[in-house]
C-alpha positions in Angstrom: -2.9 6.1 13.2 -2.4 3.7 16.0 -3.3 0.0 15.8 -2.7 -2.1 18.9 -0.8 -5.2 18.0 -0.8 -6.9 21.4 -4.1 -7.4 23.1 -5.1 -9.0 26.4 -6.8 -11.9 24.7 -3.5 -13.1 23.3 -2.5 -16.2 25.2 0.6 -16.2 27.4 2.6 -19.4 27.3 5.2 -20.4 29.9 8.5 -21.3 28.3 11.1 -23.4 30.1 14.2 -25.0 28.6 15.7 -25.9 32.1 12.8 -27.5 33.8 15.1 -30.1 35.3 17.2 -27.5 37.1 14.1 -25.8 38.4 12.9 -29.0 39.9 16.4 -29.8 41.4 16.6 -26.4 43.0 13.1 -26.7 44.5 13.9 -30.2 45.9 17.3 -28.9 47.2 15.8 -26.0 49.2 13.0 -28.3 50.5 15.4 -30.9 51.7 17.6 -28.2 53.2 14.7 -26.7 55.1 13.5 -30.1 56.4 17.0 -31.2 57.5 17.7 -27.8 59.1 14.5 -28.0 61.1 15.4 -31.6 62.2 18.9 -30.7 63.3 18.0 -27.2 64.6 20.2 -25.3 62.2 18.9 -21.7 62.1 21.1 -20.6 59.2 20.0 -23.6 57.1 16.3 -22.9 57.9 16.7 -19.3 56.8 18.5 -20.3 53.7 15.9 -22.9 52.8 13.0 -20.5 53.4 14.7 -17.8 51.3 15.3 -20.2 48.5 11.7 -21.5 48.4 10.4 -18.0 48.8 12.5 -16.8 45.8 11.1 -19.7 43.7 7.6 -18.8 44.7 8.1 -15.1 43.9 9.7 -16.1 40.6 6.7 -18.2 39.6 4.3 -15.3 40.5 6.5 -12.7 38.7 6.7 -14.9 35.6 2.9 -15.3 35.6 2.1 -11.6 35.7 5.1 -10.4 33.7 3.3 -10.1 30.3 -0.1 -9.1 31.7 -1.2 -5.5 31.1 1.8 -5.1 28.8 0.9 -3.5 25.4 3.0 -3.1 22.3 1.7 -0.8 19.6 2.8 0.3 16.1 1.9 3.9 15.1 2.1 5.3 11.6 1.4 9.0 10.9 -0.3 7.7 7.8 -1.1 4.1 6.9 -1.2 5.0 3.2 1.8 6.7 1.6 3.3 7.4 -1.8 6.5 5.7 -2.8 9.4 8.1 -2.3 7.8 9.9 0.6 9.3 9.8 4.1 7.8 6.9 6.1 8.0 6.7 9.9 7.0 4.0 12.4 6.7 4.5 16.1 6.8 1.5 18.4 5.3 2.1 21.8 5.7 -0.3 24.8 3.5 0.4 27.9 3.7 -1.4 31.2 0.4 -0.8 32.9 1.0 -2.5 36.2 3.0 -1.8 39.4 5.4 -4.6 38.7 8.6 -3.9 36.8 10.3 -6.2 34.3 14.0 -6.9 34.7 14.3 -8.0 31.1 12.1 -8.1 28.0 12.8 -9.4 24.5 10.6 -8.3 21.6 10.8 -9.6 18.0 8.6 -7.9 15.5 8.3 -9.7 12.1 8.8 -7.6 9.0 7.8 -8.5 5.5 10.2 -8.6 2.6 10.8 -5.3 1.1 10.6 -3.2 4.2 13.7 -2.0 6.2 13.9 0.3 9.2 16.9 2.6 9.0 19.5 2.3 11.8 17.9 -0.8 13.2 19.3 -4.2 14.1 17.4 -7.0 12.3 17.5 -10.7 13.2 17.0 -13.2 10.5 15.5 -16.6 11.0 17.7 -18.9 9.0 15.0 -21.5 8.5 12.1 -19.3 7.4 14.2 -16.4 6.0 12.0 -13.9 7.9 13.5 -10.7 9.3 12.6 -9.5 12.7 13.1 -6.1 14.4 14.5 -6.9 17.8 14.5 -5.0 21.1 16.0 -6.0 24.5 15.1 -3.7 27.4 14.1 -3.4 31.0 10.7 -1.8 31.9 9.9 0.0 35.1 6.4 0.0 36.6 3.9 2.1 34.7 6.7 3.0 32.2 6.2 3.8 28.6 9.0 3.4 26.0 8.9 4.7 22.5 11.2 3.8 19.5 11.0 5.7 16.2 12.3 4.4 12.9 12.4 5.7 9.4 11.1 3.1 7.1 12.6 2.3 3.7 10.6 0.3 1.2 11.7 -1.3 -2.1 8.6 -0.3 -4.0 4.8 0.0 -4.1 2.6 -2.6 -2.5 0.9 -3.7 0.6 3.1 -4.6 3.6 1.8 -6.6 6.6 3.9 -6.0 9.7 3.8 -8.6 12.5 3.1 -10.7 14.4 5.3 -9.6 17.4 6.7 -12.0 20.0 7.4 -10.8 23.5 9.3 -12.8 26.0 10.0 -12.0 29.7 10.1 -13.7 33.1 11.3 -13.4 36.7 14.4 -11.4 37.7 16.2 -14.5 38.8 16.0 -16.3 35.5 14.1 -19.3 36.7 11.0 -19.0 34.5 10.1 -17.4 31.2 6.8 -16.6 29.5 6.1 -15.8 25.9 3.3 -13.8 24.2 2.5 -13.9 20.5 0.6 -11.0 19.0 -1.5 -12.3 16.2 -2.7 -8.9 15.0 -1.0 -7.3 11.9 -0.6 -3.7 10.9 -0.9 -2.9 7.2 1.1 -0.2 5.3 -0.1 0.5 1.8 2.5 2.2 -0.4 1.0 3.9 -3.4 3.0 4.2 -6.7 5.4 7.1 -7.2 3.7 10.1 -8.7 5.0 12.9 -10.9 3.7 16.5 -11.4 2.3 16.5 -14.9 3.9 19.7 -15.9 7.4 18.3 -15.1 7.0 15.2 -17.3 5.8 17.0 -20.4 2.0 16.9 -20.0 0.3 20.3 -20.0 -1.6 20.4 -16.7 -4.2 22.9 -18.1 -5.6 20.5 -20.8 -3.9 17.1 -20.4 -6.8 15.4 -22.1 -7.3 18.0 -24.9 -10.2 20.3 -25.4 -12.4 19.7 -22.3 -14.2 22.7 -20.9 -15.3 22.5 -17.3 -14.9 18.7 -17.3 -18.2 18.2 -19.1 -19.0 16.3 -22.3 -22.4 15.6 -23.8 -23.0 12.1 -25.1 -26.1 9.9 -25.3 -25.7 7.4 -22.4 -27.2 3.9 -23.2 -27.5 3.3 -19.4 -30.0 6.2 -19.2 -33.0 5.4 -21.5 -35.3 8.4 -22.2 -38.0 7.0 -24.4 -38.9 6.0 -28.0 -39.4 8.0 -31.1 -39.8 7.4 -34.9 -36.7 6.4 -36.9 -34.9 9.2 -38.7 -32.4 8.6 -41.4 -29.0 8.4 -39.9 -30.0 6.9 -36.6 -27.8 3.9 -35.6 -29.4 0.6 -36.4 -28.5 -0.8 -32.9 -31.0 1.8 -31.4 -34.0 0.3 -33.2 -36.6 -1.1 -30.8 -38.0 -4.0 -32.7 -40.9 -4.7 -30.3 -42.1 -1.1 -30.6 -41.6 -1.3 -34.3 -43.8 -4.3 -34.6 -46.5 -2.7 -32.5 -46.4 0.7 -34.3 -45.9 -0.8 -37.7 -43.1 1.6 -38.4 -39.5 1.9 -37.4 -39.0 3.1 -33.8 -35.7 3.9 -32.1 -34.8 4.2 -28.4 -33.5 7.5 -27.1 -31.2 8.2 -24.3 -30.5 11.0 -21.9 -27.1 12.7 -22.4 -24.4 12.0 -19.9 -23.6 15.1 -17.8 -20.2 14.1 -16.4 -17.0 13.6 -18.2 -15.7 10.0 -17.6 -12.1 9.1 -17.8 -10.9 5.5 -17.9 -7.2 5.0 -17.1 -5.8 1.9 -18.8 -2.5 0.6 -17.5 -0.8 -1.8 -19.8 1.4 -4.3 -17.8 2.8 -5.9 -21.0 6.0 -4.1 -21.4 7.4 -6.2 -24.2 6.1 -7.8 -27.4 4.8 -10.5 -27.4 3.1 -9.9 -24.0 4.2 -13.2 -22.5 7.9 -12.4 -22.7 9.9 -11.5 -19.6 8.9 -8.1 -18.3 11.1 -5.1 -17.5 10.4 -4.1 -13.9 11.6 -0.5 -14.3 9.3 0.0 -17.4 6.3 -1.5 -15.6 6.9 0.9 -12.6 6.9 3.9 -15.0 3.6 2.8 -16.5 2.0 2.4 -13.0 3.5 5.7 -11.8 2.1 7.6 -14.8 -1.3 6.0 -14.3 -1.3 7.0 -10.6 -0.2 10.5 -11.5 -3.0 10.9 -13.9 -5.6 9.4 -11.5 -4.5 11.9 -8.8 -4.8 14.8 -11.2 -8.1 13.8 -12.7 -9.7 13.1 -9.3 -8.8 16.6 -8.2 -10.7 17.9 -11.2 -13.7 16.0 -9.9 -14.1 13.9 -13.1 -15.6 10.5 -12.9 -12.5 8.2 -13.1 -12.1 4.5 -13.4 -9.2 2.1 -13.8 -8.6 -0.8 -16.2 -5.5 -3.0 -16.3 -4.6 -6.2 -18.2 -2.8 -7.7 -15.2 -3.7 -10.9 -13.3 -4.7 -10.1 -9.7 -3.7 -12.4 -6.9 -7.3 -13.4 -6.0 -8.9 -13.4 -9.4 -8.2 -14.9 -12.8 -9.8 -12.0 -14.7 -8.6 -8.6 -15.7 -8.9 -6.0 -13.0 -11.4 -3.2 -13.5 -12.4 -0.4 -11.1 -15.7 1.1 -12.2 -15.6 4.9 -12.7 -16.8 7.2 -9.9 -16.3 10.7 -8.8 -16.6 10.0 -5.1 -13.5 11.4 -3.1 -12.9 8.0 -1.5 -12.8 6.3 -4.9 -9.3 7.6 -5.5 -8.0 5.4 -2.7 -9.5 2.4 -4.4 -7.7 3.2 -7.7 -4.4 4.0 -6.0 -4.6 0.8 -4.0 -5.4 -1.3 -7.1 -2.3 0.3 -8.8 -0.2 -0.4 -5.8 -1.1 -4.1 -6.1 -0.8 -4.4 -9.9 0.8 -7.6 -10.7 3.5 -8.0 -13.5 1.6 -10.7 -15.3 -0.6 -10.2 -18.4 -3.0 -13.0 -19.4 -3.4 -11.3 -22.8 -2.2 -8.3 -24.7 -3.6 -4.8 -23.9 -5.0 -4.5 -27.4 -7.3 -7.5 -27.1 -8.1 -6.7 -23.5 -9.2 -3.2 -24.3 -11.5 -4.4 -27.1 -13.1 -7.0 -24.8 -13.5 -4.8 -21.7 -14.5 -1.6 -23.5 -18.1 -2.9 -23.5 -18.1 -2.1 -19.8 -16.9 1.5 -20.3 -19.5 4.3 -20.3 -20.2 5.5 -23.8 -18.2 8.5 -24.8 -15.5 8.0 -22.2 -12.0 9.3 -22.6 -9.5 6.5 -22.3 -6.0 7.4 -21.0 -3.7 4.6 -22.1 -0.5 4.3 -20.1 1.9 2.0 -22.0 5.5 1.1 -22.6 5.0 -0.3 -26.1 2.8 0.8 -29.0 2.2 -2.2 -31.3 0.4 -2.4 -34.6 -2.5 -4.4 -32.9 -2.8 -1.7 -30.2 -3.0 1.0 -32.9 -5.7 -0.9 -34.7 -7.6 -1.4 -31.4 -7.4 2.4 -30.6 -8.8 3.1 -34.1 -11.7 0.7 -33.6 -12.6 2.1 -30.2 -12.5 5.7 -31.6 -15.1 4.6 -34.1 -17.3 3.4 -31.2 -17.3 6.9 -29.7 -14.3 6.8 -27.3 -11.6 9.5 -27.1 -8.0 8.6 -26.5 -4.9 10.0 -24.8 -1.8 7.9 -25.0 0.9 8.3 -22.3 3.9 6.5 -23.7 6.8 5.7 -21.4 8.9 3.5 -23.7 12.5 4.3 -24.8 12.0 3.7 -28.5 10.7 6.5 -30.7 7.3 5.7 -32.2 7.5 6.5 -35.8 3.8 6.2 -36.5 1.8 7.0 -33.4 -2.0 6.3 -33.5 -3.7 8.9 -35.6 -6.0 11.6 -34.2 -5.1 11.0 -30.6 -3.2 13.0 -28.0 0.2 11.3 -27.8 2.8 12.2 -25.1 6.3 10.7 -25.1 7.3 10.9 -21.4 10.4 8.8 -21.1 13.0 11.6 -21.3 11.2 13.8 -18.8 10.8 10.9 -16.3 14.5 9.9 -16.5 15.5 13.5 -15.9 13.3 13.7 -12.8 14.5 10.4 -11.4 18.1 11.5 -11.9 17.4 14.8 -10.1 15.8 12.9 -7.3 18.8 10.6 -6.9 21.1 13.5 -6.8 19.0 15.2 -4.2 18.9 12.2 -2.0 22.7 11.8 -2.2 23.1 15.4 -1.1 20.7 14.9 1.8 22.6 11.7 2.9 26.0 13.5 2.6 24.8 16.5 4.7 22.9 14.9 7.6 23.7 17.8 9.8 21.1 19.9 7.8 23.5 22.6 6.6 22.2 22.3 3.1 18.5 22.5 4.1 18.3 26.2 3.7 19.7 26.1 0.2 17.0 23.6 -0.9 14.1 25.5 0.5 13.5 27.5 -2.7 13.3 24.3 -4.7 9.8 23.4 -3.3 8.0 26.5 -4.7 6.9 24.8 -7.9 5.8 21.5 -6.3 4.1 22.8 -3.2 0.6 22.5 -4.7 1.3 19.0 -5.9 2.8 18.0 -2.5 -0.2 19.5 -0.8 -2.5 17.4 -3.0 -0.6 14.2 -2.1 -0.8 15.1 1.6 -4.6 15.5 1.2 -4.9 12.0 -0.4 -2.9 10.2 2.3 -4.5 12.2 5.1 -1.6 14.1 6.5 -2.5 15.9 9.7 -5.3 13.6 10.7 -3.3 12.5 13.8 -0.1 13.8 15.2 3.0 11.6 14.9 
């Protein structure tokens, strides 16, 4: 997907650090020409005319140097999963019949992103890294650079702006063009195949047949009927009761779609305001993204809740449930931007926010700690009609897990997969000539379906690289 980063509207500014020498040379050639005409010196006249002509050509060349010159960044996908190969193409096009003897480009890169085998220039004052290119460009020439991008983790990366500087071939004048447009690369959290981290992919949420559960949905009122012993008191319609002079209760239509709420707990230590463990938080976010990817493929209605503190809001982040295909991108983007700050513990946040969850939902809790308060919160929510599945990523063994819930201890499986991935990358780095590629072809058999699902999410194949 290509996004132009330099447009014709961007202003071109003339830059000159040696204006005095330019003036002196102009005055020198003018005086030489006048004196040569007065004294009849043909060689002086020719030399003065050539000098003034060269200055005029240099001014014109500098004026048009950066016109009809475009610089683009192209990504095969603008949304990728962490750990996948990321490539960025830089395309420079000179769309005029005037060549450039020299051109300097500096493209600002955000912290956390690093092109492989590229020379970066750091601004000592701002600490910003820039990807630099120095080249000459012929008329109507197109130049392409390709880089493999390494990122430190999930998140949203804004690349740019870019600065282009060029001028005349003689070095008299220079112009500069600043591209104000940015390109955005969204890196989703790392995801794991469920069957490789100890979660049965057939029934990860327990006994669910066809993804359907039948619950009365308070958001779908059906009518009013007479009270029957055993009806919840909260369903009594007091206005209808006063009118009919007998107890009347509200009835609701059953929900027809199974709803799953993924709850990602960013508090990795107890109490929640203690210093966090970045590695533990990444495991929690990765498991939440893995489950969101799996559940969305099953066409369940899926939502997201986290007790983090988003950058632009002082309230807990909630993505309402939906089964729309594009909704998965909203959830994965929210997880990619999850902040490591918790204004309150997950136990209290769940109890407070659960009023917004559809009745009868299955809550998939991804957490690094299981506290007594969290266990009590789960028990209370179960009494309200919610089902629970706990995906535990902590290192400590939970002696008394919450009763009557599906509980998966995933730490050992995740550590094993991470270690295998590190060893695989080391082998790939040590054998850049590709001799070991054929030996590794058979290893992709079990994960082909999972990789294909990931490719579908990020849109692989929408546009050729």
